[in-house]
BATOR-875667 format. One record per residue: residue number from 1; x, y, z of N, C-alpha, C, O in turn; residue in one letter. Coordinates in Angstrom, 1 decimal, decimal comma. Layout:
// residues N
<node nr="NUM" n_X="X" n_Y="Y" n_Z="Z" ca_X="X" ca_Y="Y" ca_Z="Z" c_X="X" c_Y="Y" c_Z="Z" o_X="X" o_Y="Y" o_Z="Z" rest="a"/>
...
This chain:
// residues 99
<node nr="1" n_X="11,6" n_Y="-11,1" n_Z="-13,7" ca_X="10,8" ca_Y="-10,2" ca_Z="-13,1" c_X="9,4" c_Y="-10,7" c_Z="-14,0" o_X="9,4" o_Y="-11,2" o_Z="-15,1" rest="m"/>
<node nr="2" n_X="8,0" n_Y="-10,3" n_Z="-13,0" ca_X="7,0" ca_Y="-11,0" ca_Z="-13,3" c_X="6,3" c_Y="-9,9" c_Z="-13,7" o_X="6,8" o_Y="-8,8" o_Z="-13,4" rest="a"/>
<node nr="3" n_X="5,1" n_Y="-9,8" n_Z="-14,6" ca_X="4,1" ca_Y="-8,5" ca_Z="-14,6" c_X="3,7" c_Y="-7,8" c_Z="-13,5" o_X="3,1" o_Y="-6,8" o_Z="-13,4" rest="l"/>
<node nr="4" n_X="4,2" n_Y="-8,7" n_Z="-12,7" ca_X="2,4" ca_Y="-8,2" ca_Z="-11,5" c_X="3,7" c_Y="-7,3" c_Z="-10,5" o_X="3,6" o_Y="-6,2" o_Z="-10,1" rest="s"/>
<node nr="5" n_X="4,7" n_Y="-8,0" n_Z="-10,3" ca_X="5,6" ca_Y="-7,1" ca_Z="-9,3" c_X="5,2" c_Y="-6,1" c_Z="-9,2" o_X="4,8" o_Y="-5,6" o_Z="-10,2" rest="d"/>
<node nr="6" n_X="5,0" n_Y="-5,2" n_Z="-7,7" ca_X="4,5" ca_Y="-3,8" ca_Z="-7,7" c_X="5,9" c_Y="-2,9" c_Z="-7,7" o_X="7,1" o_Y="-3,3" o_Z="-7,3" rest="p"/>
<node nr="7" n_X="5,5" n_Y="-1,5" n_Z="-8,3" ca_X="6,4" ca_Y="-0,4" ca_Z="-8,6" c_X="6,8" c_Y="0,3" c_Z="-7,4" o_X="5,9" o_Y="0,5" o_Z="-6,6" rest="i"/>
<node nr="8" n_X="8,1" n_Y="0,8" n_Z="-6,9" ca_X="8,3" ca_Y="1,1" ca_Z="-5,8" c_X="7,9" c_Y="2,6" c_Z="-6,1" o_X="8,5" o_Y="3,2" o_Z="-7,0" rest="c"/>
<node nr="9" n_X="6,9" n_Y="3,3" n_Z="-5,4" ca_X="6,7" ca_Y="4,9" ca_Z="-5,7" c_X="7,8" c_Y="5,9" c_Z="-5,5" o_X="7,7" o_Y="7,0" o_Z="-5,8" rest="p"/>
<node nr="10" n_X="8,8" n_Y="5,4" n_Z="-4,9" ca_X="10,1" ca_Y="5,9" ca_Z="-5,1" c_X="11,1" c_Y="6,3" c_Z="-6,2" o_X="11,3" o_Y="7,3" o_Z="-6,8" rest="l"/>
<node nr="11" n_X="11,6" n_Y="5,1" n_Z="-6,2" ca_X="12,4" ca_Y="5,1" ca_Z="-7,5" c_X="12,1" c_Y="4,4" c_Z="-9,0" o_X="12,7" o_Y="4,2" o_Z="-10,1" rest="c"/>
<node nr="12" n_X="10,9" n_Y="4,1" n_Z="-8,4" ca_X="10,0" ca_Y="3,6" ca_Z="-9,8" c_X="10,5" c_Y="2,4" c_Z="-10,4" o_X="10,3" o_Y="2,2" o_Z="-11,6" rest="g"/>
<node nr="13" n_X="11,2" n_Y="1,4" n_Z="-9,6" ca_X="12,0" ca_Y="0,0" ca_Z="-9,9" c_X="10,7" c_Y="-0,8" c_Z="-9,5" o_X="9,7" o_Y="-0,4" o_Z="-8,8" rest="r"/>
<node nr="14" n_X="10,8" n_Y="-2,0" n_Z="-9,9" ca_X="9,5" ca_Y="-3,3" ca_Z="-10,1" c_X="10,4" c_Y="-3,8" c_Z="-8,5" o_X="11,7" o_Y="-3,7" o_Z="-8,4" rest="p"/>
<node nr="15" n_X="9,3" n_Y="-4,4" n_Z="-7,2" ca_X="9,5" ca_Y="-4,8" ca_Z="-6,3" c_X="9,6" c_Y="-6,3" c_Z="-6,8" o_X="8,5" o_Y="-6,6" o_Z="-7,2" rest="i"/>
<node nr="16" n_X="10,2" n_Y="-7,0" n_Z="-6,8" ca_X="10,1" ca_Y="-8,8" ca_Z="-6,8" c_X="9,8" c_Y="-9,1" c_Z="-5,4" o_X="9,8" o_Y="-8,3" o_Z="-4,4" rest="p"/>
<node nr="17" n_X="9,4" n_Y="-10,8" n_Z="-5,5" ca_X="9,1" ca_Y="-10,8" ca_Z="-4,4" c_X="10,0" c_Y="-11,3" c_Z="-3,3" o_X="9,8" o_Y="-11,4" o_Z="-2,1" rest="p"/>
<node nr="18" n_X="11,2" n_Y="-11,6" n_Z="-4,0" ca_X="12,5" ca_Y="-11,9" ca_Z="-3,0" c_X="13,5" c_Y="-10,9" c_Z="-2,8" o_X="14,7" o_Y="-11,1" o_Z="-2,6" rest="d"/>
<node nr="19" n_X="12,9" n_Y="-9,8" n_Z="-3,0" ca_X="14,2" ca_Y="-8,3" ca_Z="-2,7" c_X="13,8" c_Y="-8,0" c_Z="-1,3" o_X="12,6" o_Y="-8,0" o_Z="-1,0" rest="v"/>
<node nr="20" n_X="14,6" n_Y="-7,5" n_Z="-0,5" ca_X="13,9" ca_Y="-6,7" ca_Z="0,8" c_X="12,9" c_Y="-5,6" c_Z="0,8" o_X="13,4" o_Y="-4,7" o_Z="0,1" rest="p"/>
<node nr="21" n_X="11,7" n_Y="-5,5" n_Z="1,3" ca_X="11,0" ca_Y="-4,8" ca_Z="0,9" c_X="10,0" c_Y="-4,3" c_Z="2,5" o_X="9,8" o_Y="-5,0" o_Z="3,5" rest="q"/>
<node nr="22" n_X="9,7" n_Y="-3,2" n_Z="2,4" ca_X="8,7" ca_Y="-3,0" ca_Z="3,8" c_X="7,7" c_Y="-1,6" c_Z="3,3" o_X="7,9" o_Y="-0,7" o_Z="2,5" rest="s"/>
<node nr="23" n_X="6,5" n_Y="-1,9" n_Z="4,3" ca_X="6,1" ca_Y="-0,8" ca_Z="4,1" c_X="6,0" c_Y="0,4" c_Z="4,7" o_X="6,4" o_Y="0,4" o_Z="5,9" rest="l"/>
<node nr="24" n_X="5,5" n_Y="1,5" n_Z="4,1" ca_X="5,8" ca_Y="2,8" ca_Z="4,7" c_X="4,4" c_Y="3,5" c_Z="4,9" o_X="3,6" o_Y="3,8" o_Z="4,0" rest="h"/>
<node nr="25" n_X="4,2" n_Y="3,8" n_Z="6,5" ca_X="3,0" ca_Y="5,0" ca_Z="6,5" c_X="3,3" c_Y="6,3" c_Z="6,3" o_X="4,0" o_Y="7,0" o_Z="7,0" rest="h"/>
<node nr="26" n_X="2,9" n_Y="6,5" n_Z="5,2" ca_X="2,7" ca_Y="7,9" ca_Z="4,4" c_X="2,7" c_Y="8,9" c_Z="5,8" o_X="3,5" o_Y="9,9" o_Z="5,7" rest="l"/>
<node nr="27" n_X="1,9" n_Y="8,7" n_Z="6,8" ca_X="1,9" ca_Y="9,7" ca_Z="8,1" c_X="1,9" c_Y="8,9" c_Z="9,1" o_X="0,9" o_Y="8,2" o_Z="9,6" rest="i"/>
<node nr="28" n_X="3,7" n_Y="8,8" n_Z="9,8" ca_X="4,1" ca_Y="8,2" ca_Z="10,4" c_X="3,0" c_Y="7,8" c_Z="11,9" o_X="2,3" o_Y="8,6" o_Z="12,4" rest="p"/>
<node nr="29" n_X="3,2" n_Y="6,7" n_Z="12,1" ca_X="2,2" ca_Y="5,7" ca_Z="13,2" c_X="2,4" c_Y="6,6" c_Z="14,4" o_X="1,3" o_Y="6,8" o_Z="14,9" rest="k"/>
<node nr="30" n_X="3,9" n_Y="7,4" n_Z="15,2" ca_X="3,8" ca_Y="8,3" ca_Z="16,0" c_X="3,2" c_Y="9,4" c_Z="15,8" o_X="2,8" o_Y="9,9" o_Z="16,9" rest="l"/>
<node nr="31" n_X="2,8" n_Y="10,2" n_Z="14,6" ca_X="2,1" ca_Y="11,2" ca_Z="14,5" c_X="0,8" c_Y="10,9" c_Z="14,0" o_X="0,1" o_Y="11,8" o_Z="13,6" rest="k"/>
<node nr="32" n_X="0,4" n_Y="9,5" n_Z="14,0" ca_X="-1,3" ca_Y="9,7" ca_Z="14,4" c_X="-1,6" c_Y="9,0" c_Z="12,9" o_X="-2,8" o_Y="8,9" o_Z="12,5" rest="g"/>
<node nr="33" n_X="-0,6" n_Y="8,5" n_Z="12,1" ca_X="-0,9" ca_Y="7,6" ca_Z="11,0" c_X="-1,0" c_Y="6,1" c_Z="10,9" o_X="-1,2" o_Y="5,5" o_Z="9,9" rest="g"/>
<node nr="34" n_X="-1,0" n_Y="5,6" n_Z="12,3" ca_X="-1,7" ca_Y="3,9" ca_Z="12,5" c_X="-3,0" c_Y="3,7" c_Z="11,7" o_X="-4,0" o_Y="4,4" o_Z="11,8" rest="k"/>
<node nr="35" n_X="-3,0" n_Y="2,9" n_Z="11,1" ca_X="-4,0" ca_Y="2,4" ca_Z="10,2" c_X="-4,4" c_Y="3,1" c_Z="9,1" o_X="-5,4" o_Y="2,9" o_Z="8,5" rest="g"/>
<node nr="36" n_X="-3,4" n_Y="3,8" n_Z="8,7" ca_X="-3,7" ca_Y="5,4" ca_Z="7,7" c_X="-2,5" c_Y="4,6" c_Z="6,4" o_X="-1,6" o_Y="3,7" o_Z="6,5" rest="g"/>
<node nr="37" n_X="-2,8" n_Y="5,5" n_Z="5,2" ca_X="-2,2" ca_Y="4,8" ca_Z="4,1" c_X="-0,8" c_Y="4,3" c_Z="3,9" o_X="0,2" o_Y="5,0" o_Z="4,0" rest="p"/>
<node nr="38" n_X="-0,8" n_Y="3,2" n_Z="3,6" ca_X="0,8" ca_Y="2,7" ca_Z="3,4" c_X="1,1" c_Y="2,5" c_Z="1,9" o_X="0,2" o_Y="2,2" o_Z="1,0" rest="v"/>
<node nr="39" n_X="2,7" n_Y="2,6" n_Z="1,7" ca_X="3,1" ca_Y="2,4" ca_Z="0,2" c_X="4,2" c_Y="1,1" c_Z="0,4" o_X="5,0" o_Y="0,9" o_Z="1,3" rest="v"/>
<node nr="40" n_X="4,2" n_Y="0,5" n_Z="-0,7" ca_X="5,3" ca_Y="-0,6" ca_Z="-0,2" c_X="6,3" c_Y="0,0" c_Z="-1,3" o_X="6,0" o_Y="0,4" o_Z="-2,4" rest="l"/>
<node nr="41" n_X="7,7" n_Y="-0,2" n_Z="-0,4" ca_X="8,8" ca_Y="0,3" ca_Z="-0,9" c_X="10,1" c_Y="-0,7" c_Z="-0,9" o_X="10,1" o_Y="-1,5" o_Z="0,1" rest="l"/>
<node nr="42" n_X="10,9" n_Y="-0,9" n_Z="-1,6" ca_X="12,1" ca_Y="-1,1" ca_Z="-1,4" c_X="12,7" c_Y="-0,9" c_Z="-0,2" o_X="12,8" o_Y="0,3" o_Z="0,3" rest="h"/>
<node nr="43" n_X="13,3" n_Y="-2,1" n_Z="0,6" ca_X="14,0" ca_Y="-1,5" ca_Z="1,9" c_X="15,2" c_Y="-0,6" c_Z="2,2" o_X="15,7" o_Y="-0,3" o_Z="3,2" rest="h"/>
<node nr="44" n_X="15,4" n_Y="-0,3" n_Z="1,0" ca_X="16,7" ca_Y="0,4" ca_Z="1,2" c_X="16,1" c_Y="2,2" c_Z="0,6" o_X="16,6" o_Y="3,3" o_Z="0,9" rest="i"/>
<node nr="45" n_X="15,0" n_Y="2,0" n_Z="-0,3" ca_X="14,5" ca_Y="3,2" ca_Z="-0,2" c_X="13,7" c_Y="3,5" c_Z="1,3" o_X="13,8" o_Y="4,6" o_Z="1,9" rest="c"/>
<node nr="46" n_X="13,1" n_Y="2,7" n_Z="1,7" ca_X="12,5" ca_Y="3,2" ca_Z="2,9" c_X="13,4" c_Y="3,7" c_Z="4,1" o_X="13,0" o_Y="4,6" o_Z="4,8" rest="h"/>
<node nr="47" n_X="14,6" n_Y="3,1" n_Z="4,1" ca_X="15,7" ca_Y="3,5" ca_Z="4,9" c_X="16,0" c_Y="4,7" c_Z="4,8" o_X="16,1" o_Y="5,4" o_Z="5,8" rest="k"/>
<node nr="48" n_X="16,3" n_Y="5,1" n_Z="3,5" ca_X="16,5" ca_Y="6,5" ca_Z="3,0" c_X="15,6" c_Y="7,3" c_Z="3,3" o_X="16,0" o_Y="8,1" o_Z="4,1" rest="e"/>
<node nr="49" n_X="14,6" n_Y="7,3" n_Z="3,1" ca_X="13,7" ca_Y="8,3" ca_Z="3,7" c_X="13,5" c_Y="8,6" c_Z="5,0" o_X="13,1" o_Y="9,7" o_Z="5,2" rest="i"/>
<node nr="50" n_X="13,8" n_Y="8,0" n_Z="5,9" ca_X="13,6" ca_Y="7,7" ca_Z="7,5" c_X="15,1" c_Y="8,8" c_Z="7,6" o_X="15,1" o_Y="9,9" o_Z="8,2" rest="h"/>
<node nr="51" n_X="16,2" n_Y="8,3" n_Z="7,0" ca_X="17,3" ca_Y="8,7" ca_Z="7,4" c_X="17,5" c_Y="10,0" c_Z="6,8" o_X="18,3" o_Y="10,9" o_Z="7,2" rest="a"/>
<node nr="52" n_X="16,6" n_Y="10,2" n_Z="5,8" ca_X="16,6" ca_Y="11,9" ca_Z="5,2" c_X="15,7" c_Y="13,0" c_Z="6,0" o_X="15,7" o_Y="14,2" o_Z="5,8" rest="a"/>
<node nr="53" n_X="15,0" n_Y="12,2" n_Z="7,0" ca_X="13,7" ca_Y="12,8" ca_Z="6,9" c_X="12,8" c_Y="12,6" c_Z="8,8" o_X="12,4" o_Y="11,4" o_Z="9,1" rest="l"/>
<node nr="54" n_X="12,7" n_Y="13,7" n_Z="9,9" ca_X="12,5" ca_Y="13,5" ca_Z="11,0" c_X="10,8" c_Y="12,7" c_Z="10,6" o_X="10,3" o_Y="12,6" o_Z="9,4" rest="t"/>
<node nr="55" n_X="10,2" n_Y="12,3" n_Z="11,8" ca_X="9,0" ca_Y="11,8" ca_Z="11,5" c_X="8,0" c_Y="13,0" c_Z="11,3" o_X="7,0" o_Y="13,1" o_Z="10,5" rest="e"/>
<node nr="56" n_X="8,6" n_Y="14,2" n_Z="12,4" ca_X="7,5" ca_Y="15,6" ca_Z="11,8" c_X="7,5" c_Y="15,7" c_Z="11,1" o_X="6,3" o_Y="15,7" o_Z="10,6" rest="a"/>
<node nr="57" n_X="8,8" n_Y="15,8" n_Z="9,9" ca_X="8,6" ca_Y="16,7" ca_Z="8,4" c_X="7,7" c_Y="15,6" c_Z="7,8" o_X="6,8" o_Y="15,9" o_Z="7,1" rest="e"/>
<node nr="58" n_X="7,9" n_Y="14,5" n_Z="8,0" ca_X="7,4" ca_Y="13,3" ca_Z="7,2" c_X="5,8" c_Y="13,6" c_Z="7,2" o_X="5,2" o_Y="13,8" o_Z="6,1" rest="l"/>
<node nr="59" n_X="5,1" n_Y="13,7" n_Z="8,7" ca_X="3,6" ca_Y="14,1" ca_Z="8,9" c_X="3,4" c_Y="15,2" c_Z="8,2" o_X="2,7" o_Y="15,0" o_Z="7,2" rest="a"/>
<node nr="60" n_X="3,7" n_Y="16,2" n_Z="8,3" ca_X="4,0" ca_Y="17,7" ca_Z="8,0" c_X="3,9" c_Y="18,0" c_Z="6,5" o_X="3,0" o_Y="18,7" o_Z="6,0" rest="r"/>
<node nr="61" n_X="5,0" n_Y="17,5" n_Z="5,9" ca_X="5,4" ca_Y="18,0" ca_Z="4,7" c_X="5,7" c_Y="17,0" c_Z="3,6" o_X="5,9" o_Y="17,3" o_Z="2,5" rest="d"/>
<node nr="62" n_X="5,6" n_Y="15,5" n_Z="4,2" ca_X="6,3" ca_Y="14,8" ca_Z="2,8" c_X="5,4" c_Y="13,3" c_Z="3,4" o_X="5,9" o_Y="12,3" o_Z="3,9" rest="y"/>
<node nr="63" n_X="4,2" n_Y="13,6" n_Z="3,3" ca_X="3,2" ca_Y="12,3" ca_Z="3,4" c_X="2,5" c_Y="12,0" c_Z="2,3" o_X="1,4" o_Y="11,5" o_Z="2,4" rest="n"/>
<node nr="64" n_X="3,4" n_Y="12,3" n_Z="0,9" ca_X="2,5" ca_Y="11,6" ca_Z="-0,6" c_X="4,3" c_Y="11,2" c_Z="-1,2" o_X="5,4" o_Y="11,5" o_Z="-1,0" rest="t"/>
<node nr="65" n_X="3,7" n_Y="10,4" n_Z="-1,9" ca_X="5,2" ca_Y="9,5" ca_Z="-3,0" c_X="5,5" c_Y="10,8" c_Z="-3,2" o_X="6,3" o_Y="11,3" o_Z="-2,4" rest="p"/>
<node nr="66" n_X="4,8" n_Y="11,7" n_Z="-4,2" ca_X="5,2" ca_Y="13,1" ca_Z="-4,9" c_X="5,8" c_Y="13,8" c_Z="-4,1" o_X="6,7" o_Y="14,5" o_Z="-4,5" rest="e"/>
<node nr="67" n_X="5,5" n_Y="13,7" n_Z="-2,6" ca_X="6,2" ca_Y="14,7" ca_Z="-2,0" c_X="7,4" c_Y="14,0" c_Z="-1,9" o_X="8,1" o_Y="14,3" o_Z="-2,8" rest="a"/>
<node nr="68" n_X="7,8" n_Y="13,1" n_Z="-1,0" ca_X="8,8" ca_Y="12,5" ca_Z="-1,1" c_X="9,9" c_Y="12,2" c_Z="-2,1" o_X="11,0" o_Y="12,0" o_Z="-1,7" rest="l"/>
<node nr="69" n_X="9,5" n_Y="12,0" n_Z="-3,4" ca_X="10,0" ca_Y="12,6" ca_Z="-4,8" c_X="10,7" c_Y="13,6" c_Z="-4,9" o_X="11,9" o_Y="13,6" o_Z="-5,2" rest="r"/>
<node nr="70" n_X="10,1" n_Y="14,9" n_Z="-4,5" ca_X="10,5" ca_Y="16,2" ca_Z="-4,5" c_X="11,4" c_Y="16,4" c_Z="-3,6" o_X="12,0" o_Y="17,5" o_Z="-3,5" rest="a"/>
<node nr="71" n_X="11,8" n_Y="15,3" n_Z="-2,5" ca_X="12,7" ca_Y="16,4" ca_Z="-1,6" c_X="13,9" c_Y="16,3" c_Z="-2,1" o_X="14,0" o_Y="15,3" o_Z="-2,9" rest="h"/>
<node nr="72" n_X="14,9" n_Y="17,0" n_Z="-2,0" ca_X="16,4" ca_Y="16,9" ca_Z="-2,4" c_X="16,8" c_Y="16,3" c_Z="-2,6" o_X="17,1" o_Y="16,0" o_Z="-3,8" rest="p"/>
<node nr="73" n_X="17,3" n_Y="15,6" n_Z="-1,0" ca_X="18,2" ca_Y="14,1" ca_Z="-1,1" c_X="17,5" c_Y="13,3" c_Z="-1,3" o_X="18,3" o_Y="12,4" o_Z="-1,8" rest="r"/>
<node nr="74" n_X="16,3" n_Y="12,8" n_Z="-1,3" ca_X="15,4" ca_Y="11,7" ca_Z="-2,0" c_X="15,5" c_Y="11,6" c_Z="-3,4" o_X="15,6" o_Y="10,5" o_Z="-3,9" rest="l"/>
<node nr="75" n_X="15,4" n_Y="12,9" n_Z="-4,1" ca_X="15,5" ca_Y="12,7" ca_Z="-5,5" c_X="17,2" c_Y="12,6" c_Z="-5,8" o_X="17,4" o_Y="12,3" o_Z="-7,0" rest="a"/>
<node nr="76" n_X="17,7" n_Y="12,6" n_Z="-5,4" ca_X="19,4" ca_Y="12,6" ca_Z="-5,8" c_X="19,1" c_Y="11,1" c_Z="-5,8" o_X="19,0" o_Y="10,5" o_Z="-6,8" rest="k"/>
<node nr="77" n_X="18,9" n_Y="10,7" n_Z="-4,4" ca_X="18,8" ca_Y="9,2" ca_Z="-3,9" c_X="18,1" c_Y="8,4" c_Z="-5,0" o_X="18,7" o_Y="7,5" o_Z="-5,5" rest="f"/>
<node nr="78" n_X="16,8" n_Y="8,6" n_Z="-5,3" ca_X="16,1" ca_Y="8,1" ca_Z="-6,3" c_X="16,8" c_Y="7,4" c_Z="-7,7" o_X="17,0" o_Y="6,2" o_Z="-8,0" rest="y"/>
<node nr="79" n_X="17,0" n_Y="8,8" n_Z="-8,6" ca_X="17,9" ca_Y="8,8" ca_Z="-9,6" c_X="19,0" c_Y="8,1" c_Z="-9,5" o_X="19,4" o_Y="7,6" o_Z="-10,5" rest="k"/>
<node nr="80" n_X="19,8" n_Y="7,9" n_Z="-8,3" ca_X="21,1" ca_Y="6,8" ca_Z="-8,5" c_X="20,8" c_Y="5,8" c_Z="-8,3" o_X="21,3" o_Y="5,0" o_Z="-9,1" rest="w"/>
<node nr="81" n_X="19,9" n_Y="5,3" n_Z="-7,6" ca_X="19,4" ca_Y="4,0" ca_Z="-7,1" c_X="18,5" c_Y="3,3" c_Z="-8,2" o_X="18,2" o_Y="2,1" o_Z="-8,2" rest="v"/>
<node nr="82" n_X="17,9" n_Y="4,3" n_Z="-9,3" ca_X="17,1" ca_Y="3,7" ca_Z="-10,0" c_X="18,0" c_Y="3,1" c_Z="-11,3" o_X="17,4" o_Y="2,5" o_Z="-12,2" rest="a"/>
<node nr="83" n_X="19,3" n_Y="3,3" n_Z="-11,4" ca_X="20,2" ca_Y="2,7" ca_Z="-12,0" c_X="20,5" c_Y="1,0" c_Z="-11,6" o_X="21,1" o_Y="0,3" o_Z="-12,4" rest="k"/>
<node nr="84" n_X="20,0" n_Y="0,7" n_Z="-10,3" ca_X="20,7" ca_Y="-0,5" ca_Z="-9,6" c_X="19,5" c_Y="-1,0" c_Z="-10,1" o_X="18,4" o_Y="-0,4" o_Z="-10,5" rest="r"/>
<node nr="85" n_X="20,0" n_Y="-2,4" n_Z="-10,1" ca_X="19,0" ca_Y="-3,7" ca_Z="-10,1" c_X="17,7" c_Y="-3,8" c_Z="-9,1" o_X="18,1" o_Y="-3,4" o_Z="-8,0" rest="p"/>
<node nr="86" n_X="16,4" n_Y="-4,3" n_Z="-9,1" ca_X="15,6" ca_Y="-3,8" ca_Z="-8,3" c_X="16,2" c_Y="-5,0" c_Z="-6,9" o_X="15,7" o_Y="-4,7" o_Z="-5,8" rest="p"/>
<node nr="87" n_X="17,0" n_Y="-6,0" n_Z="-6,8" ca_X="17,3" ca_Y="-6,5" ca_Z="-5,6" c_X="18,7" c_Y="-5,9" c_Z="-4,9" o_X="19,2" o_Y="-6,5" o_Z="-4,0" rest="g"/>
<node nr="88" n_X="19,1" n_Y="-4,8" n_Z="-5,4" ca_X="20,1" ca_Y="-4,1" ca_Z="-5,1" c_X="19,9" c_Y="-3,5" c_Z="-3,6" o_X="18,9" o_Y="-2,7" o_Z="-3,2" rest="f"/>
<node nr="89" n_X="21,0" n_Y="-3,9" n_Z="-2,9" ca_X="20,9" ca_Y="-3,4" ca_Z="-1,2" c_X="22,4" c_Y="-2,8" c_Z="-0,9" o_X="23,5" o_Y="-3,3" o_Z="-1,2" rest="a"/>
<node nr="90" n_X="21,9" n_Y="-1,6" n_Z="-0,4" ca_X="23,6" ca_Y="-0,9" ca_Z="0,8" c_X="23,1" c_Y="-0,3" c_Z="1,6" o_X="22,0" o_Y="0,1" o_Z="1,5" rest="s"/>
<node nr="91" n_X="24,0" n_Y="-0,1" n_Z="2,5" ca_X="24,0" ca_Y="0,5" ca_Z="3,5" c_X="23,6" c_Y="2,3" c_Z="3,4" o_X="24,3" o_Y="3,0" o_Z="2,7" rest="k"/>
<node nr="92" n_X="22,6" n_Y="2,7" n_Z="4,1" ca_X="22,4" ca_Y="4,4" ca_Z="4,0" c_X="23,5" c_Y="5,0" c_Z="4,9" o_X="23,9" o_Y="4,7" o_Z="6,0" rest="v"/>
<node nr="93" n_X="23,9" n_Y="6,0" n_Z="4,0" ca_X="24,8" ca_Y="6,9" ca_Z="4,9" c_X="24,3" c_Y="7,6" c_Z="5,5" o_X="23,2" o_Y="8,1" o_Z="5,2" rest="p"/>
<node nr="94" n_X="25,1" n_Y="7,9" n_Z="6,7" ca_X="24,6" ca_Y="9,0" ca_Z="7,8" c_X="23,6" c_Y="8,1" c_Z="8,9" o_X="23,0" o_Y="7,1" o_Z="8,8" rest="g"/>
<node nr="95" n_X="23,7" n_Y="9,1" n_Z="9,9" ca_X="22,9" ca_Y="8,3" ca_Z="11,2" c_X="21,6" c_Y="8,9" c_Z="10,6" o_X="21,3" o_Y="9,9" o_Z="9,9" rest="a"/>
<node nr="96" n_X="20,6" n_Y="7,6" n_Z="11,4" ca_X="19,1" ca_Y="7,7" ca_Z="11,3" c_X="18,6" c_Y="9,1" c_Z="12,0" o_X="19,4" o_Y="9,7" o_Z="12,7" rest="r"/>
<node nr="97" n_X="17,3" n_Y="9,6" n_Z="11,6" ca_X="17,0" ca_Y="10,8" ca_Z="12,1" c_X="16,4" c_Y="10,4" c_Z="13,7" o_X="16,0" o_Y="9,3" o_Z="14,1" rest="r"/>
<node nr="98" n_X="16,4" n_Y="11,5" n_Z="14,3" ca_X="15,8" ca_Y="10,9" ca_Z="15,6" c_X="14,3" c_Y="11,4" c_Z="15,2" o_X="14,0" o_Y="12,1" o_Z="14,2" rest="k"/>
<node nr="99" n_X="13,3" n_Y="10,9" n_Z="15,9" ca_X="12,3" ca_Y="10,8" ca_Z="16,1" c_X="11,4" c_Y="11,8" c_Z="16,8" o_X="10,2" o_Y="11,6" o_Z="17,0" rest="r"/>
């Protein structure tokens, strides 16, 4: 792990360059967030956000890393995934929520 690896704002683990990662629009693009603030997340953390919340919920109530971490399902997830190595990947349970 390099000292300069970014830290995932959801789980708090470093994001090495060789692990799956993605940019999350804090306000979904479909809800006017195109060109708005983004955060770099582990891909697994990003998938969990979209499995747990609709685009409308993200735009309205969960448009900051702090709000995302406070969501009950995401809080349970990041406490679980924080014990895994940074490159850990897994299927996200449950179907993706509708936009």
